[in-house]
LOLO-9997 format. One line per 8 residues: for each residue z, y, x negated of C-alpha. Coordinates in Angstrom, 3 decimals. Each point is the difference from the previous one (the first is absolute). Example, Ala and Ser with C-alpha at 12.3 -4.5 7.8 and 13.67 -1.06 7.14 Angstrom:
<atoms>
7.800 -4.500 -12.300; -0.660 3.440 -1.370 $
</atoms>
This chain:
<atoms>
114.147 13.756 -124.453; -0.703 -3.100 2.051; -3.519 -1.416 0.330; -0.009 0.617 3.756; 0.965 3.642 -0.552; -2.764 0.400 -2.574; -2.588 -1.475 2.365; 1.181 2.191 2.887 $
-0.177 3.119 -2.173; -3.520 -0.890 -1.143; -1.214 -0.455 3.573; 1.553 3.335 1.033; -1.707 1.756 -2.898; -3.374 -1.493 0.911; 0.395 0.850 3.683; 0.874 3.621 -0.826 $
-3.521 0.348 -1.384; -1.807 -2.068 2.593; -3.467 1.480 -0.457; -0.018 -0.289 -3.778; 1.434 -3.524 0.170; -2.592 -0.978 2.599; -2.901 1.277 -2.139; 1.311 -1.861 -3.053 $
0.469 -3.216 1.995; -3.562 0.352 1.344; -1.238 0.086 -3.597; 1.806 -3.281 -0.710; -1.307 -1.470 3.267; -3.587 0.796 -0.989; 0.516 -1.446 -3.459; 1.629 -3.175 1.329 $
-2.762 -0.448 2.594; -2.659 0.496 -2.627; 1.369 -2.585 -2.419; 0.954 -2.596 2.654; -3.284 0.252 1.915; -2.087 0.010 -3.173; 1.729 -3.112 -1.357; -0.271 -1.659 3.441 $
-3.773 0.472 -0.139; -0.092 -1.736 -3.375; 2.153 -2.873 1.306; -2.355 -0.384 2.971; -3.012 -0.139 -2.316; 1.695 -2.698 -2.101; 0.953 -2.030 3.094; -3.533 0.311 1.368 $
-1.467 -1.249 -3.258; 2.334 -3.024 0.076; -1.084 -0.618 3.587; -3.645 0.228 -1.030; 0.430 -2.519 -2.824; 2.064 -2.294 2.254; -2.908 -0.088 2.461; -2.029 -1.665 -2.765 $
2.562 -2.750 -0.498; 3.589 -0.887 -0.848; 1.231 2.242 -2.825; 2.364 -2.702 -1.285; -2.697 -2.686 -0.483; -1.533 -0.726 -3.403; -3.170 -2.070 -0.241; -0.310 -2.154 -3.118 $
-3.132 -1.756 -1.246; -0.161 -2.774 -2.580; -3.173 -1.299 -1.646; 1.190 -1.136 -3.450; -0.010 -3.819 -0.344; 2.469 0.355 -2.898; 2.466 1.819 2.235; -0.528 -1.336 3.539 $
1.531 1.753 2.978; 1.640 -3.136 1.373; 3.150 -0.973 1.869; 2.109 0.172 -3.169; -1.047 3.608 -0.533; 0.681 0.706 3.693; 3.561 -1.283 -0.494; 0.432 2.340 -2.989 $
-1.371 2.942 1.996; 2.366 -0.707 2.880; 2.893 0.100 -2.476; -0.838 3.579 -1.064; 2.579 2.554 1.115; -1.305 1.964 2.969; -2.398 -2.684 1.281; 0.416 -0.873 3.669 $
-2.668 -2.700 0.164; -3.173 -1.199 -1.697; -2.746 -2.267 1.305; -3.477 -1.101 -1.021; -2.953 0.566 2.315; -1.906 -3.166 -0.642; -3.365 -0.758 1.555; -1.583 -3.414 0.161 $
-2.479 -0.083 -2.879; -2.494 -2.170 1.908; 0.369 2.355 2.953; -3.586 -0.327 1.218; 0.750 -3.578 1.055; 2.962 0.949 2.231; -0.007 0.778 3.723; 2.684 0.379 2.667 $
-1.069 -1.706 3.221; 1.422 0.555 3.494; -0.694 -1.188 3.527; -1.450 -3.258 1.230; -1.820 -1.844 -2.798; 0.370 3.004 -2.252; -2.331 2.166 2.086; 1.341 3.257 -1.477 $
-0.162 0.418 -3.757; 1.387 2.623 -2.343; -1.701 0.130 -3.370; 1.627 3.175 -1.410; 1.376 -2.222 -2.723; 0.382 2.844 -2.475; 2.788 1.418 2.192; 2.160 -3.118 -0.012 $
2.806 0.516 -2.516; 2.660 -2.313 -1.362; 3.337 1.816 -0.388; 3.668 -0.723 -0.497; 1.269 -0.325 3.613; 3.193 2.005 -0.542; -1.950 2.950 -1.455; -1.988 0.781 3.157 $
2.869 1.706 1.801; 1.273 1.750 -3.143; -3.432 1.507 -0.610; 0.234 1.690 3.378; -2.598 -2.015 1.910; 1.004 0.201 3.650; -0.378 -2.700 2.648; -1.418 0.986 3.405 $
0.393 -3.432 1.562; 1.651 -3.195 -1.162; 2.137 -0.240 -3.129; -0.032 0.080 -3.785; -0.247 -3.076 -2.219; 3.099 -2.226 0.331; 2.099 -0.947 -3.015; -1.485 -3.502 0.035 $
-2.978 -1.685 1.639; 1.127 -3.338 1.485; -3.570 -0.956 0.973; -3.191 -0.664 -1.896; -1.799 2.715 1.922; -1.357 3.027 -1.822; 2.006 2.967 1.282; -1.906 3.277 0.357 $
0.709 3.621 0.811; -3.152 1.577 1.435; -1.076 3.623 -0.324; 0.034 2.202 3.090; -3.768 -0.302 0.525; -0.481 -3.424 -1.594; -0.735 -1.602 3.382; -3.070 2.250 0.263 $
-1.359 -1.477 -3.251; -0.616 -3.359 1.706; -3.581 -0.596 1.058; -1.076 -2.122 2.949; -2.221 -2.604 -1.615; -1.532 -0.868 3.402; -1.451 3.480 0.541; -2.815 1.893 -1.626 $
0.864 2.125 -3.002; -0.230 3.273 1.965; 2.649 -1.189 2.481; 2.119 -2.186 -2.251; 2.711 2.615 -0.718; 2.313 2.140 2.142; 0.477 3.552 -1.213; 3.615 1.176 -0.592 $
-0.999 3.581 0.793; 0.165 1.733 3.404; -3.128 0.015 2.176; -1.462 3.099 1.681; 2.807 -0.134 2.583; 2.753 -0.144 -2.653; 0.807 -3.676 0.661; 0.529 -2.423 -2.873 $
-1.428 -3.430 0.887; 2.112 -3.121 -0.509; -1.006 -2.465 -2.751; -1.416 -3.398 0.909; 3.475 -1.575 -0.067; 3.695 0.700 -0.511; 0.750 -1.052 -3.604; 3.677 -0.680 0.774 $
-0.910 -2.467 2.772; -3.085 -1.678 -1.453; -0.080 -3.008 -2.301; -1.625 0.713 -3.347; -1.014 -1.860 -3.116; -1.124 0.891 -3.502; -3.108 -1.826 -1.108; -1.215 -0.340 -3.585 $
-3.399 -1.374 -0.869; -0.682 -1.192 -3.537; -3.368 -1.133 -1.339; 0.190 -2.872 -2.471; -3.609 -0.182 -1.042; -1.864 -0.561 3.243; 3.078 -1.353 1.733; 1.950 2.254 2.339 $
3.754 -0.516 -0.017; 2.355 1.613 2.451; 3.706 0.873 0.161; 1.715 1.024 3.216; 3.503 1.506 0.344; 1.919 0.729 3.163; 1.015 3.658 0.336; 3.042 1.653 1.556 $
-0.368 3.705 0.761; 3.439 1.525 -0.475; -0.770 3.588 0.946; -2.338 2.958 0.130; 0.520 2.746 -2.582; -0.293 3.699 0.684; -3.175 1.299 -1.587; 0.703 2.268 -2.963 $
-2.979 0.326 -2.365; 1.967 2.372 -2.241; 2.267 -2.917 -0.912; -2.471 -2.879 0.102; -3.311 -0.379 1.803; 0.825 -3.610 0.853; 2.514 1.329 2.552; -3.015 1.226 1.970 $
-2.499 -2.831 -0.050; 1.364 -2.668 -2.319; 2.884 -2.434 -0.236; 2.970 -0.944 -2.185; 1.113 -3.516 -0.855; 2.740 -1.144 -2.326; -0.949 -0.308 -3.657; 1.096 -3.628 0.168 $
-2.547 -0.785 2.715; -2.723 1.879 -1.866; 0.625 -2.074 -3.148; 0.091 -3.157 2.094; -3.434 0.748 1.464; -1.362 0.820 -3.431; 1.342 -3.173 -1.588; -1.266 -2.149 2.915 $
-3.432 1.521 -0.449; -0.017 -0.833 -3.726; 1.180 -3.562 0.648; -2.744 -0.425 2.561; -2.545 0.724 -2.721; 1.844 -1.948 -2.685; 1.191 3.094 -1.871; 3.387 0.719 -1.494 $
2.554 1.786 2.197; 0.249 3.675 -0.829; 3.454 0.820 1.333; 0.467 3.739 -0.144; -3.501 0.763 -1.212; -1.983 2.885 1.369; -3.189 -0.228 -2.033; -3.068 -2.133 0.646 $
0.647 -2.219 -3.012; 2.889 -2.103 -1.262; 0.403 2.103 -3.161; 1.945 2.783 1.699; 3.409 -0.796 1.454; 1.108 3.215 1.693; -0.475 2.517 2.775; -2.413 2.889 -0.048 $
2.142 2.346 2.091; 3.700 0.458 0.631; 1.809 2.531 2.192; 3.391 1.217 -1.256; 2.247 2.099 2.250; 2.707 2.179 -1.519; 3.242 0.406 1.949; -0.207 3.789 -0.313 $
-2.763 2.494 -0.661; 2.017 1.349 -2.932; -0.166 -3.418 -1.727; -3.788 -0.380 0.135; -0.637 1.506 -3.440; 2.692 -2.136 -1.691; -1.222 -3.183 1.707; -3.622 0.702 -0.933 $
1.031 0.630 -3.600; 1.926 -3.307 -0.094; -3.094 -1.825 1.309; -2.055 1.556 -2.808; 2.552 -1.281 -2.495; -0.651 -3.529 1.318; -3.608 0.418 -1.143; -1.624 1.008 3.313 $
-1.281 3.544 -0.431; -2.640 -0.122 2.743; 2.159 1.411 2.781; -0.325 2.571 2.738; 2.444 1.895 2.179; -0.047 3.245 1.947; 2.823 1.344 -2.150; -2.306 1.603 -2.589 $
-1.788 1.931 2.741; 3.322 0.854 1.609; 1.430 1.328 -3.272; -3.018 2.252 -0.550; 0.253 1.378 3.526; 3.779 0.406 -0.326; -0.466 1.944 -3.238; -2.468 2.263 1.795 $
2.438 0.407 2.906; 2.838 0.886 -2.395; -2.118 2.724 -1.580; -0.737 1.380 3.450; 3.728 -0.120 0.858; 0.835 1.909 -3.188; -2.575 2.682 0.776; 1.137 0.358 3.610 $
3.675 -0.096 -1.000; -0.651 2.635 -2.666; -1.557 2.289 2.572; 3.060 -0.437 2.205; 2.346 0.596 -2.948; -1.594 3.424 -0.571; 1.132 1.032 3.495; 3.510 -1.270 -0.702 $
0.030 1.918 -3.299; -0.797 3.197 1.909; 2.901 -0.843 2.336; 2.272 -0.456 -3.029; -0.902 3.492 -1.222; 0.767 1.338 3.473; 3.446 -1.662 -0.027; 0.743 1.436 -3.447 $
-0.993 3.466 1.147; 2.151 -0.286 3.136; 3.066 -1.130 -1.925; -0.384 2.724 -2.676; -0.149 2.609 2.749; 3.074 -1.598 1.546; 1.851 0.308 -3.314; -0.849 3.720 -0.241 $
1.076 0.629 3.577; 3.280 -1.892 -0.386; 1.043 1.254 -3.405; 3.141 1.671 1.398; 0.857 -3.180 1.930; -0.298 -2.018 -3.208; 2.296 2.447 -1.801; 2.626 -0.260 2.741 $
-0.055 -3.803 -0.179; 0.511 0.112 -3.770; 2.883 2.488 0.278; 1.675 -2.215 2.607; -0.162 -2.910 -2.454; -2.879 -1.978 1.475; -1.183 -2.514 -2.639; -3.343 0.806 -1.606 $
-1.206 -3.507 0.908; 0.496 0.743 3.688; -2.073 3.167 -0.237; -2.804 -1.954 -1.676; 0.329 -2.715 2.635; -0.368 2.510 2.849; -3.359 1.268 -1.206; -1.262 -3.475 -0.969 $
1.070 -1.341 3.381; -1.772 2.817 1.838; -3.202 -0.691 -1.924; 0.418 -3.753 0.595; 0.505 0.538 3.752; -3.204 2.045 0.146; -1.856 -2.826 -1.742; 1.649 -2.666 2.167 $
-0.821 1.798 3.250; -3.576 0.577 -1.148; -0.286 -3.675 -0.959; 1.188 -1.233 3.414; -2.237 2.339 1.980; -2.895 -0.650 -2.396; 0.355 -3.757 0.461; -0.014 0.319 3.785 $
-3.085 2.202 -0.030; -1.681 -2.349 -2.501; 0.634 -2.921 2.345; -1.477 2.003 2.866; -3.087 0.922 -2.050; -0.409 -3.650 -1.028; 0.214 -1.083 3.640; -2.624 2.572 1.003 $
-2.365 -1.065 -2.800; 0.324 -3.681 0.861; -0.238 0.570 3.764; -3.096 2.158 -0.233; -1.393 -1.793 -3.019; -3.099 -1.178 1.855; -0.933 3.569 0.900; 0.602 1.076 -3.580 $
-2.096 -2.893 -1.283; -2.955 1.463 1.844; 0.267 3.207 -2.027; 0.437 0.962 -3.591; 3.415 -1.645 -0.394; -1.431 -3.437 0.721; -2.633 0.514 -2.671; 2.588 1.081 -2.540 $
2.277 -2.989 0.535; -2.933 -2.349 0.446; -0.972 0.969 -3.525; 3.417 -1.183 -1.177; -0.669 -3.443 1.500; 1.976 0.307 3.228; -0.927 -2.355 2.816; -0.913 1.467 3.348 $
3.022 -1.361 1.896; 2.560 0.749 -2.701; 2.749 2.576 0.230; -0.767 3.327 -1.636; 3.646 0.640 -0.884; 2.858 -2.428 -0.668; 3.555 1.299 -0.519; 2.334 -2.849 -0.975 $
3.797 0.595 0.200; 0.293 0.278 -3.780; -2.448 2.923 -0.013; 2.069 1.918 2.561; 3.141 -0.653 -2.057; -1.828 1.085 -3.162; -1.176 3.202 1.708; 3.541 0.809 1.123 $
1.528 -0.699 -3.425; -2.734 1.932 -1.793; 0.370 3.033 2.281; 3.797 -0.028 -0.462; -0.307 -0.308 -3.783; -2.511 2.853 -0.042; 2.580 2.109 1.847; 2.794 -0.915 -2.431 $
-2.138 0.586 -3.083; -1.243 3.307 1.401; 3.572 1.116 0.635; 1.230 -0.904 -3.480; -1.018 3.270 -1.685; 1.349 2.291 2.756; 3.271 -2.008 0.066; 0.468 0.410 -3.754 $
-0.796 3.677 0.336; 2.709 0.320 2.658; 2.742 -1.572 -2.145; -0.828 2.275 -2.957; 0.597 3.188 2.006; 3.048 1.949 -1.236; 2.738 0.102 2.657; 0.997 3.603 -0.724 $
-3.583 1.267 -0.077; -0.731 -1.868 3.225; 2.973 1.562 1.813; -1.035 3.507 -1.098; -3.505 -0.497 1.436; -0.629 1.531 3.410 $
</atoms>
């Protein structure tokens, strides 16, 4: 018997008992909906937790600290870190160790002064873009600096950190926050159009010595305190310029150059803090482990928190999926019952097929195919209804959040604006395959029972 003929016969048999078939399919639909929707809730919880952690910072960034003079975190180590598989970029965040003597001056005769020196960081220029720091105006650091000017990227609100030295202290700053009318006042000057300088003052005994550098403002960064607070109110300069300023300061006081140093003495030749960005969130653990093997165990990333939350989310998914599987198990029992009844009702038909020489395999295939079709139909309809339920939950999620459902999912760590249910394509495919397999497995016993029926006894039966 051809496959098409088998399929046609199966459909005719199912349609002859429409009501029973419909009830059995409904059981599969309920089971499929239960398991798909339950798992979708767990996926949404997991995605919400990732979103929550991401709001605290980049999940692929590892912060490394180095304080051991015997194993300095210097440029050589940075080169070794950058060579680790899975590392996208690595850069120190170096601050001028005599920072209290530094000021950025703007306007005529340096009228406006920024003394938030602790937010001025020396970095590798090519790492700024890779770390995800966005530019609102202007451009990133160029590949090379053809001038002797100190190139800076300012934070979004850095211009508001400049004080007007000609005004009283109460009126010397402009607030970056909206006034009572919702208007944000402009700063004293436009940093992209105003000449600036960096001024260093060194005290050699009672003698004041001064260094002045011309400044070129390349761009204004988008403020993102979750990545680095300097993007809000600070500034970035190239690590080369930071070392240059530091060495010039030491020469001014007759000290040795401290190229690459970060400490306040010449005994430590290294950086205190380095940011390492993995090329993929899945490589963070391996990269962090490789950094530990280099001797730098004082590290931090969001991955440990993420793994704990993911483990919690997986447990929730298993519980929810288990609850859904119970419904599908009930549907499987219903399919088995339906097919056994079908075997009893069609005993004479089975006997006739055997007498006419129909292969036993075809008889088994008929009953398996009928059970599989019931599962397949239930899986398709169940998936469609699951998608509809997911849409309803996500559309009216705000209303649900006001009631008990919001409290339940809030307890699982879901953010207020997150989706309550997420059904990816693979979950729909899994639901369909699972429902079909349940049908086939449920039909296996009735199909075997059908092929074992004696042909002669079957024909005698009324």
